[in-house]
C-alpha positions in Angstrom: 28.0 40.1 -24.3 27.1 36.7 -23.1 25.5 38.3 -20.1 23.0 40.4 -22.1 22.3 37.8 -24.8 21.9 34.7 -22.6 18.1 35.0 -22.9 18.3 34.7 -26.6 20.0 31.3 -26.5 17.7 29.0 -28.4 18.8 25.9 -26.6 16.8 25.7 -23.4 19.3 23.2 -21.9 21.9 26.0 -21.7 21.6 27.7 -18.2 21.5 31.4 -18.3 24.2 33.0 -16.0 22.2 36.1 -15.1 21.6 35.9 -11.4 19.3 38.8 -10.3 15.8 37.7 -9.5 14.2 40.3 -11.9 16.4 39.0 -14.7 15.6 35.4 -14.0 11.9 36.3 -14.3 12.2 37.8 -17.8 12.2 34.5 -19.7 11.4 31.7 -17.2 10.4 29.4 -20.1 14.0 29.6 -21.6 15.8 28.7 -18.4 16.6 25.2 -17.2 17.1 25.5 -13.5 20.9 25.3 -13.3 21.6 25.8 -9.6 23.0 22.8 -7.8 23.4 22.8 -4.0 25.3 20.1 -2.2 23.9 20.2 1.4 20.4 20.7 2.7 19.0 19.4 6.0 15.3 19.7 5.3 14.8 16.0 6.0 16.1 16.6 9.5 13.5 19.3 10.0 10.8 16.8 8.7 11.9 14.3 11.4 12.1 16.9 14.2 8.8 18.6 13.5 6.6 15.9 12.0 8.3 12.6 12.8 8.6 12.1 9.0 4.8 12.2 8.4 4.5 14.0 5.1 0.7 13.4 5.1 -0.1 15.9 7.9 -1.1 19.3 6.7 1.7 21.3 8.4 4.3 19.2 6.5 3.0 20.4 3.2 6.2 21.6 1.4 4.3 24.1 -0.7 3.0 25.8 2.5 5.7 25.2 5.1 7.2 28.6 5.8 9.3 28.6 8.9 12.2 26.7 7.4 14.9 27.8 5.1 13.5 25.5 2.5 10.2 24.8 0.8 9.0 24.3 -2.7 8.2 28.0 -3.6 11.6 29.0 -2.1 13.4 26.4 -4.1 11.6 27.6 -7.3 12.4 31.2 -6.6 16.0 30.3 -6.0 16.1 28.4 -9.4 17.4 25.3 -7.7 17.8 22.5 -10.2 19.7 20.0 -8.1 20.0 19.2 -4.4 21.8 16.7 -2.1 19.4 16.1 0.8 21.2 15.1 4.0 20.0 11.8 5.6 21.5 12.9 8.9 21.0 11.2 12.3 22.7 12.5 15.5 26.0 11.0 16.8 24.3 9.7 20.0 22.6 7.0 17.8 26.0 5.3 17.4 25.9 1.6 18.5 22.2 2.0 19.0 19.6 2.6 16.3 21.7 4.6 13.8 21.1 2.2 10.9 17.4 2.1 11.5 17.1 5.9 11.7 19.4 6.4 8.7 17.1 4.1 6.6 14.1 6.1 7.8 15.7 9.4 6.7 16.6 7.8 3.3 12.9 6.7 3.1 11.5 10.1 3.8 13.6 11.6 1.0 12.3 9.0 -1.4 8.7 9.7 -0.2 9.3 13.4 -0.6 10.1 12.7 -4.3 7.0 10.4 -4.6 4.7 13.0 -2.9 5.8 15.9 -5.1 6.7 14.2 -8.4 6.0 17.4 -10.3 8.8 19.1 -8.4 11.4 16.4 -7.3 12.9 13.4 -9.0 15.3 11.1 -7.2 18.4 10.4 -9.2 21.7 8.5 -8.7 24.1 9.6 -11.4 25.1 12.5 -13.7 22.8 11.3 -16.5 19.8 11.4 -14.1 20.7 15.0 -13.1 20.8 16.1 -16.7 17.4 14.4 -17.4 15.9 16.2 -14.4 17.3 19.6 -15.6 15.6 19.0 -19.0 12.3 18.0 -17.3 12.5 21.2 -15.2 12.5 19.1 -12.0 14.8 19.3 -9.0 17.4 16.4 -9.2 17.3 15.0 -5.7 20.2 13.0 -4.3 20.8 11.6 -0.8 23.8 12.2 1.5 24.3 10.1 4.6 26.3 12.1 7.2 28.4 10.1 9.7 30.1 6.7 9.8 27.9 5.7 12.7 25.1 5.4 10.1 26.7 2.2 8.7 27.4 0.7 12.2 31.0 -0.5 11.2 29.6 -2.8 8.5 30.5 -2.8 4.8 27.4 -5.0 4.3 25.2 -2.2 5.6 27.2 0.2 3.4 26.5 -1.9 0.3 22.8 -2.1 1.1 22.6 1.6 1.4 24.3 1.8 -2.0 21.7 -0.6 -3.6 18.5 1.1 -2.2 31.7 3.6 1.0 34.3 2.0 2.8 37.7 3.5 2.4 38.8 5.7 -0.5 39.8 2.8 -2.8 36.5 1.0 -2.3 34.7 4.3 -2.9 36.5 4.7 -6.1 35.6 1.1 -7.1 31.9 1.7 -6.4 31.8 5.2 -8.0 31.3 7.1 -4.8 32.3 10.8 -4.4 34.7 11.3 -1.6 33.4 14.2 0.6 36.0 15.8 2.9 33.8 18.5 4.4 34.1 17.3 8.0 37.7 16.0 8.2 41.1 17.2 9.5 43.7 18.7 7.2 45.8 15.5 7.5 42.9 13.5 6.3 42.3 16.0 3.5 45.9 15.6 2.4 45.8 11.8 2.6 42.5 11.5 0.7 43.6 13.8 -2.1 46.8 11.6 -2.5 44.9 8.3 -2.4 41.8 8.9 -4.5 42.0 8.2 -8.2 38.9 10.4 -8.8 38.2 14.0 -7.8 36.9 14.6 -4.3 34.6 17.4 -3.0 34.2 19.5 0.1 30.4 19.6 0.1 29.9 22.5 2.5 33.2 24.2 3.5 34.6 27.7 3.0 38.0 29.3 2.7 40.3 29.0 5.8 42.3 32.1 4.8 39.2 34.3 5.3 37.7 32.5 8.3 40.1 30.3 10.4 37.6 27.6 11.3 38.7 24.0 11.3 35.7 23.3 9.0 37.3 25.4 6.2 39.8 24.6 3.6 43.4 26.0 3.8 45.2 27.4 0.7 47.6 24.5 0.4 44.7 22.1 0.2 43.0 24.4 -2.3 46.0 24.1 -4.6 45.7 20.3 -4.4 42.0 20.7 -5.2 43.1 22.5 -8.4 45.6 19.8 -9.3 43.2 16.9 -8.8 40.1 18.4 -10.5 38.3 18.5 -7.2 35.6 20.8 -5.9 35.0 23.1 -2.9 31.3 24.0 -2.3 31.1 27.1 -0.1 29.1 26.9 3.2 26.7 29.7 4.1 26.8 29.1 7.9 27.7 32.4 9.7 30.4 30.8 11.9 32.3 29.5 8.8 31.9 32.7 6.8 32.8 35.5 9.3 34.3 33.6 12.2 32.9 36.0 14.7 29.5 36.6 16.5 28.5 39.4 14.1 26.1 38.4 11.4 27.7 37.6 8.1 26.4 38.9 4.8 26.0 38.0 1.2 29.1 39.9 0.2 31.3 37.9 2.6 30.0 34.6 1.1 31.0 36.0 -2.3 34.5 36.8 -0.8 34.9 33.1 0.0 33.8 32.1 -3.6 36.3 34.7 -5.0 39.1 33.3 -2.8 38.4 29.6 -3.8 38.3 30.8 -7.5 41.6 32.7 -7.1 43.5 29.9 -5.5 42.0 26.8 -7.0 40.5 28.1 -10.2 36.9 28.6 -11.3 36.4 24.9 -12.0 36.9 24.2 -8.3 34.0 26.4 -7.1 30.5 25.3 -6.0 27.7 26.2 -3.6 27.3 24.2 -0.3 24.5 26.1 1.4 23.7 24.0 4.5 20.2 25.4 4.7 18.0 24.0 7.5 21.0 22.5 9.1 22.4 25.6 10.8 21.1 28.2 13.2 22.2 31.4 11.4 22.8 32.3 7.8 24.1 35.5 6.2 22.1 38.6 5.7 20.8 38.5 2.1 20.9 34.7 2.0 18.1 34.0 4.4 16.7 31.0 2.6 17.0 29.0 -0.7 15.1 31.6 -2.7 18.0 34.0 -2.4 20.5 32.2 -4.5 19.9 34.5 -7.6 21.1 37.5 -5.5 24.4 35.8 -4.8 24.8 35.1 -8.5 24.1 38.8 -9.3 26.8 39.7 -6.8 29.3 37.4 -8.6 28.4 39.1 -11.9 29.0 42.5 -10.3 32.5 41.2 -9.4 33.1 40.5 -13.1 32.7 36.7 -13.0 32.2 35.6 -16.6 29.2 33.7 -17.8 31.3 30.6 -18.1 32.6 30.9 -14.6 29.1 31.4 -13.1 27.7 28.5 -15.1 30.5 26.2 -13.9 29.9 27.1 -10.2 26.1 26.7 -10.6 26.2 23.1 -11.9 28.7 22.0 -14.5 31.6 21.7 -12.1 29.7 19.2 -10.0 28.5 17.3 -13.1 32.1 17.1 -14.3 33.1 15.5 -10.9 30.2 13.1 -11.2 31.3 12.0 -14.7 34.9 11.5 -13.7 34.0 9.5 -10.6 31.8 7.3 -12.7 34.6 6.9 -15.3 37.1 5.8 -12.6 34.6 3.3 -11.3 34.1 1.8 -14.8 37.9 1.4 -15.1 38.3 -0.5 -11.8 37.2 -4.1 -12.2 37.5 -5.8 -8.8 35.2 -7.8 -6.5 33.8 -6.3 -3.3 36.0 -6.4 -0.2 34.3 -8.9 2.1 37.0 -9.0 4.9 35.2 -8.4 8.2 36.4 -5.9 10.7 38.2 -7.5 13.6 35.7 -8.2 16.5 37.9 -6.4 19.1 37.3 -3.2 17.2 33.5 -3.8 17.4 33.1 -5.3 20.9 30.5 -3.5 23.1 27.3 -4.1 25.0 25.2 -3.6 21.9 27.3 -6.0 19.8 26.9 -9.8 19.2 29.7 -12.1 18.0 27.8 -14.2 15.4 30.2 -15.2 12.6 33.3 -14.6 14.7 35.4 -17.5 16.1 35.6 -17.7 19.9 39.2 -16.5 19.8 39.6 -13.7 17.2 42.8 -12.8 15.5 44.7 -9.7 16.6 45.9 -9.0 13.1 43.0 -6.8 12.0 43.0 -5.6 8.4 44.4 -2.1 8.0 42.1 0.8 7.4 43.5 1.2 3.9 44.6 -1.8 1.9 48.3 -2.1 1.4 50.0 -1.3 -1.9 50.5 -5.0 -2.6 46.9 -5.7 -2.0 45.7 -3.1 -4.5 48.7 -2.2 -6.6 46.7 -0.7 -9.4 44.8 1.8 -7.3 46.8 3.9 -5.0 50.1 4.3 -3.1 50.1 3.0 0.4 49.6 5.7 3.0 52.1 6.2 5.8 51.5 4.3 9.0 50.7 7.6 10.8 48.1 8.7 8.3 44.6 9.3 9.5 42.1 7.3 7.5 40.3 9.3 4.9 36.6 9.3 4.6 34.2 9.8 1.9 31.0 10.5 0.2 29.4 8.4 -2.4 27.7 9.1 -5.7 24.6 6.9 -5.4 26.8 5.1 -2.8 27.7 5.1 0.8 30.8 5.3 2.9 32.2 3.3 5.8 35.2 3.7 8.1 37.1 1.1 10.0 38.2 3.4 12.8 35.8 3.5 15.7 36.6 7.1 16.5 35.9 8.4 13.0 32.6 9.1 11.3 31.7 8.7 7.7 28.8 9.7 5.6 26.8 8.2 2.9 24.9 9.5 -0.1 22.3 8.0 -2.2 22.5 9.8 -5.3 24.9 9.3 -3.4 27.5 11.1 -1.5 29.0 10.2 1.8 30.8 12.3 4.3 33.5 11.6 6.9 33.7 13.4 10.2 36.5 13.2 12.7 35.9 13.5 16.5 34.8 17.0 17.5 34.0 17.9 13.9 30.5 16.3 13.6 27.2 17.7 12.7 26.3 18.1 16.4 29.1 20.5 17.1 28.8 22.8 14.2 28.2 25.8 16.6 31.9 25.5 17.7 34.3 27.9 15.9 
């Protein structure tokens, strides 16, 4: 079978689906690391512990051992691609969020520069595949929270070069990430986006009724749109109780997403180093092979495992890039109405003394962009997004968005942000 013969595949670019650690070790020279994880908060740990100083001895990523993530653990887990979160807390909003976000983007780039034999920073699907061939970890950046762009599309575009609403994200080639949004926003974004979207670290609502998880009706829309759900490992989103979750329960979530949305909709979200508790058997990033072994025990085929490991996400990347290539439009340079920005930390340079009350809508009207998407209803919540080598912005002060350099951006609504992930 494909399971027993995978090590005989002569093409080293074909990932082997076997997941147990002892099987991975049989022919390490024949395996291109195929595992791609969407969300990891190691950069936040570098800020909290070392103020982003990679030069100090305790920050050595080959020796750092009291985190979920270090280089030996990544290698043991056969991680071939990783979105690193450029996360800053919500209390930086209207203060130094942009500065701190840039510093987190910087530390990720410096991490790639400091360990070039291990990491390579990439921004598109071709870069990911090149990293796989070079046996390096393809490293992408995800900015978490709309406060990180300070209500400025100019800031967003600068993050993209170093998104705005869904249509602008489609134009730029950004992946829309719905991991932190309400069900209404999930529905709206899936209707609006011309490209597939992802849930970068969310699990199945049917198995754990947390507002951070994805209901079955949304999973069916994920299937219809070619989108992707990357299962979160955080205990509270896996078991929904105070008891420790385990590896088998994570596999249950993967099974459920596969059952409802299809195997092409499944991925791994992890969330290592961003949560306080993880399931037994998945204590850190070195344990990924044990989860793959469990899926094989559950009769997942080699094709299904390979898809969940990396090819599903690569497919989404390519489709997002293709949609972007088809949209030939200039950047939207309409400023946000000043009344939506006014505050003690804001200045009014560029705005007239008397500003207009007719602010641009969060999403452009159908007449403004007829070739992109249908106009949402007036009661719709604005959708948020994540970007592929891009960043995301939001025009609603109460909502948060995220950015990714590599890139992916994420949108969070009130009460659903990174700071409150301990809530059920």
